[in-house]
N, C-alpha and C positions, 0 to 999 in steps of 0.2 A: 128591339130583344138584346141586342148586343151591347148598348148603352147601360140597359139594364142589367147585366152578367156584370158588367166590368164593375159598376158601381154597386155592387154587391159583396165583389172578390173585396175593394175597399174598407167596406162598413167591416167586412173580418179581419180585417187586419188591422183595426181600429180598436175590436172587440177584444186581441190577444194581449195581455197582460204586458207588458215591457219590463224586462228585468233592469231593476235600480242599476246605479254604479253604487261602488262602495265606498266609502270615506275612510281612510285610514285617519288622516287628521282634519282637522278645523281652526283655522286662525290660530294655527300654533298652539292650539291642546288636542292630546290622544282623545282619537275615539276609539281603535282598536285597541285591543290586549294580545300579548303575540302568546301563545299557549302550547308547550311542550307534550305531547302525548306519546311520549317514551322516554327513558332517563339515555336514549345514546348520544356521544360526546358530540356526534358530529351533529346530530339535531342541534342540541345547544350552543356548537358554534355557529352556527346558520341563524340562530333566532338570534344570539350577540351580533352578526354580522348584520344584521336586517334592524336591530336597534339601532346600533349604531349611524347608518346613514341616512336614517328615516329623521335622528335630531337634528346632522345635517342638511338634511333638505330643510325639514320644517319648523325647525326649534323645540319638536314635541318629543318625551321619550317615551315608546311604548313600555306598559310593563311587563317584565317576563316571569310568566305563571307553569308549575308543574303540577299539569294534571286537573287543571281548573275545568270546569264546566263550561264550554263556551256557545257563546252570545251570538247573537247578530253581529255583523263587523267585527271579529274576533278573526286572528290569522295561528289555525292549527302547524305545526311542524311536528312533521315523527308518523310512524305505524303504527301508532298505538290501538286504542281502542277508540278513538274519537276521529280517528281517520278510516275505521277499517271498510266504510263504501266505497271507500277508492280504489279500484282495480287497478290492479297492482302484477297481476303475472304477465302484461308482455310489457316490464321493466328490465333492463341489464342493468346490471354492475354500476354505480354513477345515474343510472340515470332517475328522472323526476315526473314528476306529473302533479299541475299548477289547476286546481279548481277553487272557483267560488257562486258558483252557480246556484248553491243554495242561501247567499248572501253570510256565508262564513269564506275566507278564503284557507283553501288546505293542500299543503307542501306534504307530498310522501313520495318515497326514495326508491328503487330499485336494488340501494344497498348501498355500500362505501360514501361517496361524499355527496349522494343524491340531493339531500336535502339540501346543503351548502351549495351546490350547484341550482338547483330550482331557485333559490333568493338572488343568487346571483343575476338569475334569468329576470326576475320577477324587478330588481333594483335595476339592472340596465334597457330591460323592453319596455317597460311600462311607468318606472319613473325617473327615466333620462339620464341616469349615472353612466359616465364612461371613466374606463379607470386603465391605463393607459401605461404607465410605468410606474418608476421606482417611484411610491407616496406622487402620483401623477394621476390625479382625476378631475374630472370635472363634473358640473350637476347645476340645476336653473332650482335659487332657493325657492323656495313656494312653502306659505305656510299650513294652505290647504293640500291634504292627496287625496286624490279620488280612484280611484283603479276601476275601469271597464270589468266587464264579466268576460273574466278569461277561464279557458279550460284545452287544457297544451297537455302534450308530453312529449318529452323528448330521452333518446337514448344515444350514447356517442357511438362513434364510427368503432372508435377503436378502445379495447378494455384497461388498454394503458396508453398515457398521453405525457413525451417528455419532453422536455426542449430547455435554453439554456437561455437566461436572462441575468444581468448583474443584480436585480432587484430580488430574484427567489430568497437570495441567501439574507436579505438586509430588509423584504417589506412581506408580511406573510399573508395579507389581504391580496398582492400580486401574484403568489399562488395560486391562491383559490378562487378569485376571479378568473385568473385563463387555467382554470381547470385541468392544470397540471402536476405530477405527482414524480418523486424520485427515488431512485433506486431502493433507497434504504426502506421505504415506506413501504416495500413490495420482496424483494428480493433479503433473503436471509441471511442475517449481519451486515450486507452489502455484499455478499459473494455477487456481484455483477460483470461479466466479460472480463478476461486474461485473468481467470483467477489459478492457472495452474502451478503459478509458482508459491501461491497463498494455500493448496491443499496440499502441496507435495514437494516442500522447501527446498530447494536445492541448499543451501547453506545447512541445511539437517542428515539432506539424504544424499547430495551429486558426491562429495570424496568415498563415500563407503559402499556408493550403489549406481554408478556410471551406467548400469544396462538401465536401469528406471528412464532415460535422458535417449533425446531421439540422437539416434545413427547415418550418421552422413559423412561426404569426402573422407569414409576410410576411418574413420571414429567417431564417439560417443561425444557429445555435445553436454556433459551437464552445467547446467550456470541458473539465475536467475531470470534469464531472457531465452530459455530452453522450454522445447515441447517434448512432451511425454513419447515412450516408447508407447503404442497404445495398445499394442499385443502382451507387454508384459505381464501374466497374472498377479505378480505382489502388485503392480500398480494398481490395480484395481480393488484390490481387499483394501490398501492403504487408503487410497481414496474414498471409495463405502462407506469405513470405519470413520473418517472424519466427516462425511456429509452427514453421515448416522447423529454425531455429535453435536456437528451446528443446527442441525432443526430438532436435536431435544433442547438446547439453549435456547430457541427460538419457536415456542409453541405455536405463535399465532402466523408466522408464514410456511410460504405453500411451494412457493419457487425458489433456486438457488441456478447459478450459473455454473458450468464446469467448460471451460472454453481456453482456447490455446492463447498462450501470450502475445502479443504483440511483435510482429515481426512478420519477412515472407520468406518461406520458401525453406524452413527451418524444420519442417518434419520429419518425422522417422519415416529411415531409408533403407531399415534390415528386412532381411527375405521375410518376413509373417508380414511386418506392416506392408512393403512395397506389393506381395502378392493380392492380401485385400484390394488397396488402391488399385492398383493396376486392373482387378476383375469387376472393378465399379466404374471404373472408366473417370475415376475422379478422387483428389486427396482428401478429398471428406471422408471417402470410405470407411477407413479405418476408423476416423472418431466418431461416427455414428455408429457404428460394430461394438463400440465402446461405449457410448453416453447410451445406446439403447437396452447393451445391461444393467447401466448405472437405473434407469429408467423401470425395471423390471423388479429391483430391490426397493425398490420406493415408489408403488403402484400408487401411493395418495397423496404423492405431491407429481414437483414438473422442474424438471432436469432443464433449463436453459444451456445453451452453446453457439458458438460462434460459425456464423459459415463470412468469411474473411480470408483477404488475399488469394490465398491458396487453399482454402474449402469451400472460396466462394460457389463452386459450381454442386451439383447435386449427382448423388451417388445414380447409378444406370440401375442396380437390383434393392440393394437395401433401403427400406421406407422406416421413418422417426417413429418410435412410438406414438402414440398418443399424446403422452405427458412429456414426450420431449420439443420443446421450444427452438424455434430455429430464429437464430439472431441473424439476419441478411442486411451485409452492409455496401452500402453505393461508393465506395471509399474512393474508388480508379474512375470515376466518372464526370467527364470535362459538364457546366454548369451554363453555359451559352441558351441550351436547347432544352427542353423537357428530355428525359430520358431514354424517348421513342425514338432522338430526331438525331442521335451522333450514335459512331460507332463506339464508344466507350459507353456509352450509357444503352445500346442496343444488346451489349456482351450483357451488361449485369440484370436487362427484362428477361434475357434467356434464360439466364439462373434463375431470378425468381419465379418465371413459367415453369420452370423443372422442378424446383420444390415446393410451386404449389399444388403439382399432381400427385406430389406422394404427402403432405400434411397442410393441414389445416389451421395449424397451430404455426403463426412466422409470426416476428419482430422487427422491423424494418431501421434499421440503422440508417439514414439519411443524412449526410453532410449541405452546408446553404452559407458555407462564409469563408474565406481567406484567412487561413492559418497562421500563416506566416504575417499576414499583414492585416490585421482587422482594423485597422484607419484606412485601406482603402474602396472605393467603390466595387460592387459587386451585383453587380444589376440582375436575379435570378429571380424578382418578385414575379414575373409573367410563367412560371414556369414550375411555381409551388402546388398550385390544385391538378393540374395535369399531373403529375409525380402523386401526390397524396390519393389521389382515385386512381391511380393504375396501382398503389399498394394496399386499398380496399379492394378491387378488383379480385386481386391477388392472395386471398386469402392471409393477409395481415390484420393479426387483431392487435399488435400491440406495437407502437411508432415511440422513436426517438428522433428527433427534428433538433438537429446537432449544429443550433447556427452558431454559437461561441458569440453572444451580443455581451460583450466587455461594454460597461461604460466610455463613451465617446467613440465605439464601432461604429462600423458602417451601417446606417438609419437601427439601431441597436431594439429600441421599443417598439416601430413598427413590423420589424422582421420577428421579433417572437411572438406578437398582440397577431400576426395575419396565419402565423403557422399554427398558435393554438388553435383560432378559429376552425382554422381547415382540419385540424386534427379532430376536430367534435365533429365537424359538419364539411364530409370534405365536397357536397356539392356547391357549399355558397360560392357567389362567382368572386372572383378573387379581384377584381376590380372597384367591383361595390362597398367592400370591404375596405380597399384602401383609401375610399373618400368620406367613406365614415371613420376610418383612424385619421386623415391628414384633416380634414375640420375639427376633427374632436381636439388634436394635441395642436395644430399649428394655424387653428384660426383663419386668419384674413391672409396669411400666407399659405395658407394649404393649395393654390394652384399654382406658386411657381414653383414650389417642390413638385408637385404632380409633374408638370410639363418637367422639371428637371429629371426624374425617374424612368418618365417615357423617352426622353429624347436622347438619354446614354442607352438605356435597352437597343432601341434601336440604331444606336452606333456600335454597340458592340456585337449585334448578327451582324451590319451591314460590313464590318471590319472582316468578318471572316475567321477571327482571333478566336480560339478556344476561350474559356473564363475556367482557371482550375484555381484549387482549394490550397494551393501551394504558387502563388501569382507572386510576379512582384509588376508594381505601378509603372514601372520600366517595360514590361512587356506586351502595354497596349500606347506606350509615346505615339505611334503612328496610327493606332486606333480609335478605339471611344476616351484616351486620352490627347489627340494632337490637340495643338494649339488651339487650333482654326474652334474647338469643340470647349476649350479647354474658360475661352474668352465666353462664350454664350452660356456656358456651367453657371461659372460667377454673375454675370450679370443676372442671372435668373435668381441668383441665390442674394443680389444687393435688392432685389425688387423685394426678395421677400423677409430681408430686414426692415425695409423701411415699411411696407406693409403691418408688423405689427411693431413697431419702434415706441408707440407708447404702451405696450404689455410686457413690461421686463423678462416676464415668464415665460411666455410664447416666443420674445426676441431670444429669450437665452440657449429655447429647445434649436432654434431654426442656424444659430450660431453652432452647438455643439455638432448638428447632423453637417454642418459646413467641412469640422475636421478632417472629414477622408478627402476632401479634394482639396485641401492645402496641404495636408501628407503627402499627395500624390505630385502635385505640383513642385515639391519642396523635392522630393527622392528622385523626379524625375531631372531635375535642375542639374544633378549630383552631375549627371551623366555628360553633360554638354560642355564640349571643349571651349565655349565663349559665351560662358555662364556671368549675367550681368550682376557685379557681386551685389552691389547697392540695393538693388531688389532683391535679390535674396537674405539677405540678411531683414530687408524689413518683414519679408512673409515667413522666415526665422523667427526672429520677435514675437512678431504678433503670433504665432500659432504655440511659440512654447508659453506664453503668458495663457491662453486660451485651455491648453492643457492644464496647467496648473490650475486654473480657474475650476474647470472644469473636474478635475480628481480625475484623469484618466490613468489609471493603473497600467498598462501595457499596448505595446504596440502589435502584439504576438501571442502561442500557445506558449513560448517560452519564457513569457513574464520580460520580458525588455522594456523599460522604462522609456517614454516618450519623451520624456524630459533627459534621460539619458543617451536621446538621440541626439538633442540639440546639441549637445555638448558635446557629441561624437561630431557632427557633421561641421561646427565649427573647425574642428580638430583636423578631418581628416576629408572633407569634401570640398573643401574650399580652398583656392586655387594655390600654392604651395608659391611662397617667395625663393626657399632654401634653391639654390645652385643644385640641382637634379641631372651629374653628366650621364645619368643613362635614358633619358627621354628621348626617346626614336631612337635608341640605338636597337641595332637586328639583335635577334634572339637564334640561337641555332639550339635546335633538341635535339641532345644525344640518349633519351629516351620520350619517343612522342608521346603527347599527352593524350587521353581516352576520347575515342569515338571524333567527335564534332568539335573538338576542344583543338583538336590540334591547330584547325584552319583558323580557329579563333586566337589560337596561341601566338598568333605570327606580328598582332602589334598590341595585345590587350597587355602586355604583361611593362610594358616602358612608356603607355600613351598620357598619363600622368594621371588617368583616373580611376579614381577606388572603385572596387565592386561594393555591391552594400547588403543587406541586410539575408537574402537568399541569392541559392549559388546559382538562380538563372536568368544574370546578367552580369558581365564584367570578371568573371573567373573562369581560369583554367585549371582543370582537373585531371587527375592520374587514379583509375582504378586499379587496389586488387597489388598494385607494382610499386617503385620507389620510380624516384624523377631526376632528371637529369638536362641541365641545360648550358651553352655561353653565351652570355652578354658580349658583343664586341661594341666597344664606346670610341669606334671609329680609328681611333690614335691611342699613340700613348700618355694615359691622363695621370694626375695625382688625387691622390682622394684619402680618406679616413675610413668611411662608414659604408658598411654595404647592407643595407636593410629588404626584409621577406617580409610580406604583408601576407597570412593563413585565414583563414574560416575553420572557423569551428561552429560545426552544427548538427548536433548529435541525432536528431528528428530525420536526418536526410540521408545517413550513413556519413556524414562526411567528418573525420576525424584530425585531429592535429598529427604533424609529423613526428616523428621520434627524434631525426636529427636533422641538422642541417649544416654544410660544410660549404666552407667559400676556399676557393684557390683564385690565387691571380697567374697572367702569363703576359710577357711580350708578344709572343708570338703564335701562340693558341694550339701549341701544339706541348710545349714541356711547362706543367703548372705546377706552382708550389702552395700548397693548401698555409692559408694564415689563420683559418680557426674552424673550429665544429663544437657545433653548442648540441649539448641534448635536453631531449625535453621533455617535462617530467608528464605523463600520462593524466587526464582533465576529463570527469565526469558530471562536470556541468550541464545540467540541461540550456543556458541559456546561451542564444547567439554570441558568440563574442569576434574577434579581431583580432591575431595572434602575431603581435611585433617579434619575429628572432633575427635583431640584427647586431651586428657586431661594428663596432667604432674601436679603432686602432690608436694606442697611443703615441704613434709614430706614423706620417705619411705612406702610404704606399701609392706604387706606380706601375701604374702597369695600361695595355689595352683590352686585355680579354678576363673576366671574370668567369669563373664555373663556380655554378653554384648545385652543390649536389644531394637529393631530398633524398633522406630512408625513411618512406611510408609505413605506416603502423599496420597495412595490408589487408589487414583480415580485423574482420569484427572480433572483441573480445569476449567471451562470456557472461559480461556484467549488460553488454548491447544486444539491443535484440534483432540483429541482423546477427548473433553469433554465429561463427564458422563459415560466414558468407564474405567476399570482399567486400572491402570500405574504402572511401577516399580520402583524397583532401586536395584544398583547393588552394590556390595561388594567384592571386592579381598583381600588385605592384610588386616592381625592382627600383629601391633608390639607391642609388652611389652618388656619393659627395665627399 
């Protein structure tokens, strides 16, 4: 009896008609037509994208028709009448549904670019197209394209997804393929983050109305980088009028950012603002009170504001209005582990959980690269998925993964690709995605690149060293970048290059991905007193050749050129043959360096090793004060030149000194001034090394040289640390 039942079951299966696969092209000839079921521009963009890639795969060009009657094997794109049977009520903005269960392939959208993203999914998942980087894609040519039965729908995890990659500016397909957006597509007139001075320009109001701006340290601080007095009623009226005019001029836009200027602890501390912040237990209190008033005036619009640096923590009592978007930033967090696993991350998570208790409208701005050194390994792939899932869990509806993927930067292509995939679907497995990318992008070199990333990840965690977004490779020279590991990394890259030696495209990709390792070797080598000059020069020449070949534009967010770095390396970091009388000389500080720099300063100024492009190593600093020290040459010596070397790095609140004065003495007590050098203000954002040297026409003869430095001390009105102490940093002192 059992055999009869089983046999009957299989007969029943055979009697059910099997849905046929759907041919798109056959032997290089089109089978399908693309029918536009609406005149939506995104639907047409989707149609042209599909037409383009079907032709690249098969050689067949599908026709694109407007509102023609669909027949079997056609592809209908859009939400018009011909797709009216498709269920749309469960689709969100940018979501899509693809189905061909009736023999016609239909792609419908929940709004936004859903049709485009549906086509991207169709090409990627069912036609085998991979799109990896700037005009970098892979596909398998096939004269005949046949699709299986498809019935899928997808919605994005975040309604807005933003990341960074150099290809976004040069390759329109890249942006669509990765389902990314840019602020000017969403925010009215491009007003998104740090908009205070754009909305209330200090150049117009600052001089006549200083009361509109922050009060702290006993005075008002009007300026381009200043914050507002958020309890001043005139500020509310002026800003409201400005926002109204912006929305009127941009009728298709529904969100605008009203957010603090960049900089920390420059908030207003007048009696009224301070009272609100103290009541709310957070410096965000006065900001949310102000932004809520704007939200009430524009109930059909969305007001976005920053929870950043001093406003990161949520207020205790006031709640953001439903149409207030909280843009929460994780800038101060370390990156070696996920945000729940170290102290800096847990502080951010506590703030995020606090905001999520009072708002369902959160935009998380996360950071994922070394901004001072794009060309330095940044092994954080293992934390991307955990963090993005955490954001989603805590009511984030918008997400910007700022990974600064500059051309030549550390795994710029893979970093953006992974972030984009996870922003669309945080539940995706990061390791599986990594293998997909590596195999598609590097081919036979993929296993070695994967082993390299995992080895460095383990070395980072094992070292106990934090991974910081303003790091130096030198910080890791005894950890993940120590010599024993560097040899292994280079061996893996040698094997990767050999594996694709016959494939010029993939060989170039491997070599470009090796640049951060090469840069790190060079930057670490400059800190070693026993430098192998011949070896370093060979590596420097190869690095220079390759950054030129790959057209790598910048080393950091300050746009310092890698070719300039190579030129600087030869002049600054190679061992000097000059007769430096101050080498190893004793330093006596009359005004001690600030904090930890007092101990570091015992030898750093006369060790013959110049500091690099970040203050994290090699430099000696003073904050908010002048500096003064004496160089003891050990005995009376003859010299003509006194040279001092300063760091200019505005992003780290490091400003050049106003004046350097040189004096000499035979006994260390009575000094004679030989030169005073005034130094002009410099607002250039690039990192620089400033030589304030003096060469006398006739020889000087002395044992002691006193160097007095007049610091800028307080950040000026144009700097985003306005009103707060700034630094100056000095490294080598050369006397010859």
